[in-house]
PyMOL commands that place a pseudoatom at each C-alpha (Angstrom):
pseudoatom trace, name=CA, resn=MET, resi=1, chain=A, elem=C, hetatm=0, pos=[112.041, 119.688, 143.605]
pseudoatom trace, name=CA, resn=ALA, resi=2, chain=A, elem=C, hetatm=0, pos=[112.767, 121.177, 140.327]
pseudoatom trace, name=CA, resn=ASN, resi=3, chain=A, elem=C, hetatm=0, pos=[114.692, 118.220, 139.483]
pseudoatom trace, name=CA, resn=GLU, resi=4, chain=A, elem=C, hetatm=0, pos=[111.763, 116.071, 139.754]
pseudoatom trace, name=CA, resn=LEU, resi=5, chain=A, elem=C, hetatm=0, pos=[109.885, 117.577, 136.532]
pseudoatom trace, name=CA, resn=PRO, resi=6, chain=A, elem=C, hetatm=0, pos=[110.676, 116.177, 133.396]
pseudoatom trace, name=CA, resn=ASN, resi=7, chain=A, elem=C, hetatm=0, pos=[113.569, 118.670, 131.811]
pseudoatom trace, name=CA, resn=GLY, resi=8, chain=A, elem=C, hetatm=0, pos=[111.687, 118.848, 128.373]
pseudoatom trace, name=CA, resn=ASN, resi=9, chain=A, elem=C, hetatm=0, pos=[114.601, 117.520, 126.105]
pseudoatom trace, name=CA, resn=GLY, resi=10, chain=A, elem=C, hetatm=0, pos=[113.075, 114.519, 125.338]
pseudoatom trace, name=CA, resn=ALA, resi=11, chain=A, elem=C, hetatm=0, pos=[115.301, 112.115, 127.825]
pseudoatom trace, name=CA, resn=GLY, resi=12, chain=A, elem=C, hetatm=0, pos=[113.197, 108.957, 128.253]
pseudoatom trace, name=CA, resn=ALA, resi=13, chain=A, elem=C, hetatm=0, pos=[111.275, 109.687, 125.383]
pseudoatom trace, name=CA, resn=GLU, resi=14, chain=A, elem=C, hetatm=0, pos=[112.542, 106.921, 123.312]
pseudoatom trace, name=CA, resn=ALA, resi=15, chain=A, elem=C, hetatm=0, pos=[111.113, 104.370, 125.317]
pseudoatom trace, name=CA, resn=ALA, resi=16, chain=A, elem=C, hetatm=0, pos=[107.697, 105.651, 125.160]
pseudoatom trace, name=CA, resn=PRO, resi=17, chain=A, elem=C, hetatm=0, pos=[105.257, 103.832, 122.235]
pseudoatom trace, name=CA, resn=SER, resi=18, chain=A, elem=C, hetatm=0, pos=[104.078, 106.080, 119.631]
pseudoatom trace, name=CA, resn=LEU, resi=19, chain=A, elem=C, hetatm=0, pos=[101.893, 106.257, 116.653]
pseudoatom trace, name=CA, resn=ASN, resi=20, chain=A, elem=C, hetatm=0, pos=[102.159, 109.161, 114.081]
pseudoatom trace, name=CA, resn=ALA, resi=21, chain=A, elem=C, hetatm=0, pos=[100.024, 109.641, 110.905]
pseudoatom trace, name=CA, resn=LEU, resi=22, chain=A, elem=C, hetatm=0, pos=[102.596, 110.682, 108.324]
pseudoatom trace, name=CA, resn=ILE, resi=23, chain=A, elem=C, hetatm=0, pos=[99.996, 111.167, 105.634]
pseudoatom trace, name=CA, resn=GLN, resi=24, chain=A, elem=C, hetatm=0, pos=[96.246, 110.032, 104.466]
pseudoatom trace, name=CA, resn=TYR, resi=25, chain=A, elem=C, hetatm=0, pos=[95.168, 109.736, 100.958]
pseudoatom trace, name=CA, resn=THR, resi=26, chain=A, elem=C, hetatm=0, pos=[92.473, 108.628, 98.922]
pseudoatom trace, name=CA, resn=LYS, resi=27, chain=A, elem=C, hetatm=0, pos=[93.854, 105.503, 97.147]
pseudoatom trace, name=CA, resn=ASP, resi=28, chain=A, elem=C, hetatm=0, pos=[91.141, 104.462, 94.884]
pseudoatom trace, name=CA, resn=PHE, resi=29, chain=A, elem=C, hetatm=0, pos=[87.345, 105.636, 94.759]
pseudoatom trace, name=CA, resn=SER, resi=30, chain=A, elem=C, hetatm=0, pos=[84.129, 104.882, 92.648]
pseudoatom trace, name=CA, resn=PHE, resi=31, chain=A, elem=C, hetatm=0, pos=[80.724, 106.214, 92.803]
pseudoatom trace, name=CA, resn=GLU, resi=32, chain=A, elem=C, hetatm=0, pos=[78.155, 104.667, 90.609]
pseudoatom trace, name=CA, resn=ASN, resi=33, chain=A, elem=C, hetatm=0, pos=[74.560, 106.217, 89.964]
pseudoatom trace, name=CA, resn=PRO, resi=34, chain=A, elem=C, hetatm=0, pos=[73.445, 103.804, 87.474]
pseudoatom trace, name=CA, resn=LYS, resi=35, chain=A, elem=C, hetatm=0, pos=[69.905, 104.652, 87.084]
pseudoatom trace, name=CA, resn=ALA, resi=36, chain=A, elem=C, hetatm=0, pos=[70.039, 108.555, 87.103]
pseudoatom trace, name=CA, resn=PRO, resi=37, chain=A, elem=C, hetatm=0, pos=[68.057, 110.638, 86.724]
pseudoatom trace, name=CA, resn=ARG, resi=38, chain=A, elem=C, hetatm=0, pos=[65.082, 107.795, 87.289]
pseudoatom trace, name=CA, resn=SER, resi=39, chain=A, elem=C, hetatm=0, pos=[66.584, 106.894, 90.369]
pseudoatom trace, name=CA, resn=LEU, resi=40, chain=A, elem=C, hetatm=0, pos=[66.515, 110.792, 91.826]
pseudoatom trace, name=CA, resn=ALA, resi=41, chain=A, elem=C, hetatm=0, pos=[62.873, 110.634, 91.633]
pseudoatom trace, name=CA, resn=GLN, resi=42, chain=A, elem=C, hetatm=0, pos=[61.073, 110.698, 95.086]
pseudoatom trace, name=CA, resn=GLN, resi=43, chain=A, elem=C, hetatm=0, pos=[60.909, 107.549, 96.634]
pseudoatom trace, name=CA, resn=ASP, resi=44, chain=A, elem=C, hetatm=0, pos=[58.321, 105.862, 98.831]
pseudoatom trace, name=CA, resn=ALA, resi=45, chain=A, elem=C, hetatm=0, pos=[58.920, 107.186, 102.207]
pseudoatom trace, name=CA, resn=GLN, resi=46, chain=A, elem=C, hetatm=0, pos=[57.879, 104.356, 103.949]
pseudoatom trace, name=CA, resn=GLN, resi=47, chain=A, elem=C, hetatm=0, pos=[60.068, 101.614, 102.115]
pseudoatom trace, name=CA, resn=GLY, resi=48, chain=A, elem=C, hetatm=0, pos=[63.861, 103.265, 102.218]
pseudoatom trace, name=CA, resn=PRO, resi=49, chain=A, elem=C, hetatm=0, pos=[66.388, 101.713, 100.478]
pseudoatom trace, name=CA, resn=GLN, resi=50, chain=A, elem=C, hetatm=0, pos=[67.973, 98.609, 101.195]
pseudoatom trace, name=CA, resn=MET, resi=51, chain=A, elem=C, hetatm=0, pos=[71.662, 99.199, 102.336]
pseudoatom trace, name=CA, resn=SER, resi=52, chain=A, elem=C, hetatm=0, pos=[74.670, 96.696, 102.289]
pseudoatom trace, name=CA, resn=LEU, resi=53, chain=A, elem=C, hetatm=0, pos=[78.100, 97.614, 103.635]
pseudoatom trace, name=CA, resn=GLN, resi=54, chain=A, elem=C, hetatm=0, pos=[81.311, 95.581, 103.456]
pseudoatom trace, name=CA, resn=VAL, resi=55, chain=A, elem=C, hetatm=0, pos=[84.314, 97.002, 105.443]
pseudoatom trace, name=CA, resn=ASN, resi=56, chain=A, elem=C, hetatm=0, pos=[87.920, 95.582, 105.058]
pseudoatom trace, name=CA, resn=VAL, resi=57, chain=A, elem=C, hetatm=0, pos=[91.152, 96.712, 106.747]
pseudoatom trace, name=CA, resn=GLY, resi=58, chain=A, elem=C, hetatm=0, pos=[94.657, 95.654, 105.348]
pseudoatom trace, name=CA, resn=SER, resi=59, chain=A, elem=C, hetatm=0, pos=[98.302, 96.762, 106.300]
pseudoatom trace, name=CA, resn=THR, resi=60, chain=A, elem=C, hetatm=0, pos=[101.686, 96.763, 104.452]
pseudoatom trace, name=CA, resn=ALA, resi=61, chain=A, elem=C, hetatm=0, pos=[105.072, 97.290, 105.852]
pseudoatom trace, name=CA, resn=LEU, resi=62, chain=A, elem=C, hetatm=0, pos=[106.718, 100.057, 104.170]
pseudoatom trace, name=CA, resn=GLY, resi=63, chain=A, elem=C, hetatm=0, pos=[110.187, 100.351, 106.038]
pseudoatom trace, name=CA, resn=ASP, resi=64, chain=A, elem=C, hetatm=0, pos=[111.252, 99.673, 109.774]
pseudoatom trace, name=CA, resn=ASN, resi=65, chain=A, elem=C, hetatm=0, pos=[108.792, 101.610, 111.321]
pseudoatom trace, name=CA, resn=ASP, resi=66, chain=A, elem=C, hetatm=0, pos=[106.392, 102.715, 108.596]
pseudoatom trace, name=CA, resn=TYR, resi=67, chain=A, elem=C, hetatm=0, pos=[103.251, 100.891, 107.301]
pseudoatom trace, name=CA, resn=GLU, resi=68, chain=A, elem=C, hetatm=0, pos=[100.418, 101.621, 105.115]
pseudoatom trace, name=CA, resn=THR, resi=69, chain=A, elem=C, hetatm=0, pos=[96.877, 101.064, 106.504]
pseudoatom trace, name=CA, resn=VAL, resi=70, chain=A, elem=C, hetatm=0, pos=[93.940, 100.809, 103.831]
pseudoatom trace, name=CA, resn=LEU, resi=71, chain=A, elem=C, hetatm=0, pos=[90.433, 101.155, 104.923]
pseudoatom trace, name=CA, resn=ARG, resi=72, chain=A, elem=C, hetatm=0, pos=[88.213, 99.648, 102.477]
pseudoatom trace, name=CA, resn=LEU, resi=73, chain=A, elem=C, hetatm=0, pos=[84.475, 100.588, 102.595]
pseudoatom trace, name=CA, resn=GLU, resi=74, chain=A, elem=C, hetatm=0, pos=[82.030, 99.080, 99.874]
pseudoatom trace, name=CA, resn=GLY, resi=75, chain=A, elem=C, hetatm=0, pos=[78.485, 99.501, 99.803]
pseudoatom trace, name=CA, resn=LYS, resi=76, chain=A, elem=C, hetatm=0, pos=[75.226, 99.944, 97.980]
pseudoatom trace, name=CA, resn=ALA, resi=77, chain=A, elem=C, hetatm=0, pos=[71.575, 101.098, 98.130]
pseudoatom trace, name=CA, resn=GLU, resi=78, chain=A, elem=C, hetatm=0, pos=[68.886, 99.113, 96.433]
pseudoatom trace, name=CA, resn=VAL, resi=79, chain=A, elem=C, hetatm=0, pos=[65.177, 99.517, 96.191]
pseudoatom trace, name=CA, resn=LYS, resi=80, chain=A, elem=C, hetatm=0, pos=[63.138, 96.635, 94.812]
pseudoatom trace, name=CA, resn=GLY, resi=81, chain=A, elem=C, hetatm=0, pos=[66.571, 94.955, 93.619]
pseudoatom trace, name=CA, resn=GLU, resi=82, chain=A, elem=C, hetatm=0, pos=[67.352, 97.908, 91.451]
pseudoatom trace, name=CA, resn=THR, resi=83, chain=A, elem=C, hetatm=0, pos=[70.685, 99.573, 92.597]
pseudoatom trace, name=CA, resn=LEU, resi=84, chain=A, elem=C, hetatm=0, pos=[70.288, 103.291, 93.346]
pseudoatom trace, name=CA, resn=PHE, resi=85, chain=A, elem=C, hetatm=0, pos=[73.991, 103.915, 94.085]
pseudoatom trace, name=CA, resn=ALA, resi=86, chain=A, elem=C, hetatm=0, pos=[77.166, 102.198, 94.865]
pseudoatom trace, name=CA, resn=PHE, resi=87, chain=A, elem=C, hetatm=0, pos=[80.532, 102.967, 96.109]
pseudoatom trace, name=CA, resn=ASP, resi=88, chain=A, elem=C, hetatm=0, pos=[83.957, 101.681, 96.722]
pseudoatom trace, name=CA, resn=LEU, resi=89, chain=A, elem=C, hetatm=0, pos=[86.498, 103.654, 98.784]
pseudoatom trace, name=CA, resn=SER, resi=90, chain=A, elem=C, hetatm=0, pos=[90.048, 102.745, 99.476]
pseudoatom trace, name=CA, resn=TYR, resi=91, chain=A, elem=C, hetatm=0, pos=[91.230, 105.243, 101.870]
pseudoatom trace, name=CA, resn=ALA, resi=92, chain=A, elem=C, hetatm=0, pos=[94.781, 104.788, 103.208]
pseudoatom trace, name=CA, resn=GLY, resi=93, chain=A, elem=C, hetatm=0, pos=[97.187, 106.415, 105.477]
pseudoatom trace, name=CA, resn=VAL, resi=94, chain=A, elem=C, hetatm=0, pos=[101.070, 105.935, 106.142]
pseudoatom trace, name=CA, resn=PHE, resi=95, chain=A, elem=C, hetatm=0, pos=[101.745, 105.683, 109.866]
pseudoatom trace, name=CA, resn=ARG, resi=96, chain=A, elem=C, hetatm=0, pos=[104.916, 105.435, 111.922]
pseudoatom trace, name=CA, resn=LEU, resi=97, chain=A, elem=C, hetatm=0, pos=[105.038, 103.173, 114.865]
pseudoatom trace, name=CA, resn=GLN, resi=98, chain=A, elem=C, hetatm=0, pos=[107.785, 103.513, 117.112]
pseudoatom trace, name=CA, resn=ASN, resi=99, chain=A, elem=C, hetatm=0, pos=[108.384, 101.019, 120.449]
pseudoatom trace, name=CA, resn=ILE, resi=100, chain=A, elem=C, hetatm=0, pos=[105.647, 99.000, 120.027]
pseudoatom trace, name=CA, resn=PRO, resi=101, chain=A, elem=C, hetatm=0, pos=[106.109, 95.497, 120.600]
pseudoatom trace, name=CA, resn=GLN, resi=102, chain=A, elem=C, hetatm=0, pos=[105.904, 93.398, 117.628]
pseudoatom trace, name=CA, resn=GLU, resi=103, chain=A, elem=C, hetatm=0, pos=[102.906, 91.180, 118.661]
pseudoatom trace, name=CA, resn=HIS, resi=104, chain=A, elem=C, hetatm=0, pos=[100.927, 94.458, 119.016]
pseudoatom trace, name=CA, resn=VAL, resi=105, chain=A, elem=C, hetatm=0, pos=[101.885, 95.925, 115.797]
pseudoatom trace, name=CA, resn=HIS, resi=106, chain=A, elem=C, hetatm=0, pos=[99.212, 94.435, 113.522]
pseudoatom trace, name=CA, resn=PRO, resi=107, chain=A, elem=C, hetatm=0, pos=[96.367, 95.125, 115.909]
pseudoatom trace, name=CA, resn=VAL, resi=108, chain=A, elem=C, hetatm=0, pos=[97.445, 98.742, 116.180]
pseudoatom trace, name=CA, resn=LEU, resi=109, chain=A, elem=C, hetatm=0, pos=[97.553, 99.028, 112.364]
pseudoatom trace, name=CA, resn=VAL, resi=110, chain=A, elem=C, hetatm=0, pos=[94.233, 97.369, 111.662]
pseudoatom trace, name=CA, resn=ILE, resi=111, chain=A, elem=C, hetatm=0, pos=[92.336, 98.837, 114.827]
pseudoatom trace, name=CA, resn=ASP, resi=112, chain=A, elem=C, hetatm=0, pos=[93.896, 102.152, 115.937]
pseudoatom trace, name=CA, resn=CYS, resi=113, chain=A, elem=C, hetatm=0, pos=[95.017, 103.472, 112.597]
pseudoatom trace, name=CA, resn=ALA, resi=114, chain=A, elem=C, hetatm=0, pos=[91.458, 102.401, 110.917]
pseudoatom trace, name=CA, resn=ARG, resi=115, chain=A, elem=C, hetatm=0, pos=[89.885, 104.087, 113.532]
pseudoatom trace, name=CA, resn=LEU, resi=116, chain=A, elem=C, hetatm=0, pos=[91.922, 107.356, 112.760]
pseudoatom trace, name=CA, resn=LEU, resi=117, chain=A, elem=C, hetatm=0, pos=[91.396, 106.946, 108.842]
pseudoatom trace, name=CA, resn=PHE, resi=118, chain=A, elem=C, hetatm=0, pos=[87.437, 106.314, 109.288]
pseudoatom trace, name=CA, resn=PRO, resi=119, chain=A, elem=C, hetatm=0, pos=[86.264, 109.652, 110.236]
pseudoatom trace, name=CA, resn=PHE, resi=120, chain=A, elem=C, hetatm=0, pos=[87.839, 110.916, 106.667]
pseudoatom trace, name=CA, resn=ALA, resi=121, chain=A, elem=C, hetatm=0, pos=[86.434, 107.902, 104.668]
pseudoatom trace, name=CA, resn=ARG, resi=122, chain=A, elem=C, hetatm=0, pos=[82.912, 108.349, 106.247]
pseudoatom trace, name=CA, resn=GLN, resi=123, chain=A, elem=C, hetatm=0, pos=[83.181, 112.188, 105.191]
pseudoatom trace, name=CA, resn=ILE, resi=124, chain=A, elem=C, hetatm=0, pos=[84.104, 111.263, 101.615]
pseudoatom trace, name=CA, resn=ILE, resi=125, chain=A, elem=C, hetatm=0, pos=[81.132, 108.599, 100.829]
pseudoatom trace, name=CA, resn=ALA, resi=126, chain=A, elem=C, hetatm=0, pos=[78.728, 110.949, 102.572]
pseudoatom trace, name=CA, resn=GLU, resi=127, chain=A, elem=C, hetatm=0, pos=[79.701, 113.752, 100.016]
pseudoatom trace, name=CA, resn=ALA, resi=128, chain=A, elem=C, hetatm=0, pos=[79.953, 111.485, 96.989]
pseudoatom trace, name=CA, resn=VAL, resi=129, chain=A, elem=C, hetatm=0, pos=[76.364, 110.245, 97.771]
pseudoatom trace, name=CA, resn=GLN, resi=130, chain=A, elem=C, hetatm=0, pos=[75.207, 113.867, 98.353]
pseudoatom trace, name=CA, resn=ASN, resi=131, chain=A, elem=C, hetatm=0, pos=[76.796, 115.119, 95.199]
pseudoatom trace, name=CA, resn=GLY, resi=132, chain=A, elem=C, hetatm=0, pos=[74.870, 111.990, 93.385]
pseudoatom trace, name=CA, resn=GLY, resi=133, chain=A, elem=C, hetatm=0, pos=[71.847, 113.738, 94.364]
pseudoatom trace, name=CA, resn=PHE, resi=134, chain=A, elem=C, hetatm=0, pos=[70.674, 111.634, 97.486]
pseudoatom trace, name=CA, resn=PRO, resi=135, chain=A, elem=C, hetatm=0, pos=[70.395, 112.522, 100.993]
pseudoatom trace, name=CA, resn=PRO, resi=136, chain=A, elem=C, hetatm=0, pos=[74.202, 112.167, 102.523]
pseudoatom trace, name=CA, resn=PHE, resi=137, chain=A, elem=C, hetatm=0, pos=[74.665, 108.450, 103.699]
pseudoatom trace, name=CA, resn=TYR, resi=138, chain=A, elem=C, hetatm=0, pos=[76.873, 108.575, 106.905]
pseudoatom trace, name=CA, resn=VAL, resi=139, chain=A, elem=C, hetatm=0, pos=[78.470, 105.213, 107.408]
pseudoatom trace, name=CA, resn=PRO, resi=140, chain=A, elem=C, hetatm=0, pos=[77.727, 103.995, 110.838]
pseudoatom trace, name=CA, resn=PRO, resi=141, chain=A, elem=C, hetatm=0, pos=[80.270, 103.803, 113.599]
pseudoatom trace, name=CA, resn=ILE, resi=142, chain=A, elem=C, hetatm=0, pos=[82.539, 100.932, 113.160]
pseudoatom trace, name=CA, resn=ASP, resi=143, chain=A, elem=C, hetatm=0, pos=[83.951, 98.768, 115.988]
pseudoatom trace, name=CA, resn=PHE, resi=144, chain=A, elem=C, hetatm=0, pos=[87.203, 97.731, 114.544]
pseudoatom trace, name=CA, resn=ALA, resi=145, chain=A, elem=C, hetatm=0, pos=[88.329, 96.199, 117.915]
pseudoatom trace, name=CA, resn=GLN, resi=146, chain=A, elem=C, hetatm=0, pos=[85.418, 93.895, 117.346]
pseudoatom trace, name=CA, resn=LEU, resi=147, chain=A, elem=C, hetatm=0, pos=[85.940, 93.259, 113.669]
pseudoatom trace, name=CA, resn=PHE, resi=148, chain=A, elem=C, hetatm=0, pos=[89.711, 92.003, 114.559]
pseudoatom trace, name=CA, resn=GLN, resi=149, chain=A, elem=C, hetatm=0, pos=[88.266, 89.880, 117.174]
pseudoatom trace, name=CA, resn=GLN, resi=150, chain=A, elem=C, hetatm=0, pos=[85.854, 88.201, 114.602]
pseudoatom trace, name=CA, resn=ARG, resi=151, chain=A, elem=C, hetatm=0, pos=[88.698, 87.779, 111.779]
pseudoatom trace, name=CA, resn=LEU, resi=152, chain=A, elem=C, hetatm=0, pos=[91.032, 86.137, 114.389]
pseudoatom trace, name=CA, resn=GLN, resi=153, chain=A, elem=C, hetatm=0, pos=[88.299, 83.743, 115.364]
pseudoatom trace, name=CA, resn=GLU, resi=154, chain=A, elem=C, hetatm=0, pos=[87.594, 83.002, 111.838]
pseudoatom trace, name=CA, resn=LEU, resi=155, chain=A, elem=C, hetatm=0, pos=[91.233, 82.446, 111.243]
pseudoatom trace, name=CA, resn=GLU, resi=156, chain=A, elem=C, hetatm=0, pos=[91.582, 79.988, 114.003]
pseudoatom trace, name=CA, resn=GLY, resi=157, chain=A, elem=C, hetatm=0, pos=[88.284, 78.191, 112.941]
pseudoatom trace, name=CA, resn=GLN, resi=158, chain=A, elem=C, hetatm=0, pos=[89.879, 77.511, 109.380]
pseudoatom trace, name=CA, resn=GLN, resi=159, chain=A, elem=C, hetatm=0, pos=[92.754, 76.439, 111.134]
pseudoatom trace, name=CA, resn=GLY, resi=160, chain=A, elem=C, hetatm=0, pos=[90.993, 74.273, 113.277]
pseudoatom trace, name=CA, resn=THR, resi=161, chain=A, elem=C, hetatm=0, pos=[89.028, 72.685, 110.033]
pseudoatom trace, name=CA, resn=ALA, resi=162, chain=A, elem=C, hetatm=0, pos=[92.381, 72.382, 108.155]
pseudoatom trace, name=CA, resn=THR, resi=163, chain=A, elem=C, hetatm=0, pos=[93.796, 70.116, 110.990]
pseudoatom trace, name=CA, resn=ASN, resi=164, chain=A, elem=C, hetatm=0, pos=[90.733, 67.743, 111.255]
for i in range(1, 164): cmd.bond("trace and resi %d" % i, "trace and resi %d" % (i + 1))
show_as sticks, trace
zoom trace
């Protein structure tokens, strides 16, 4: 009966897919508060700022099993066409992927790795906005799988248009 349990020496572990975050870091960050201190004056509570947010995820191979994934979040808050604040963050991580079929590597990088990076990037933005004199802005949750599917559909549409 004891022989039925894994022996803990790693036998068979080579075949198991794995994703390991080796390091995470801020690659580039910018926060702008162009109208301060005027923009910090009490705003009309009934008309909050108009927020915009762009999300991009990219990846680069660094070696056989190591990849860099960069999550880029760019946004701004405006009131009546005037920018209150703007930010641009590229937050990255180096990930080691092992025993993952080649056709799944790109989705893992832009979905799963981005999902791992997101809470840290979100916190950096919230703190920067708060340090800029505004209430913290928490980037809403992002469905990276849906973003990936939308991007695939866009690319298929572009290829379909190019062949017509």
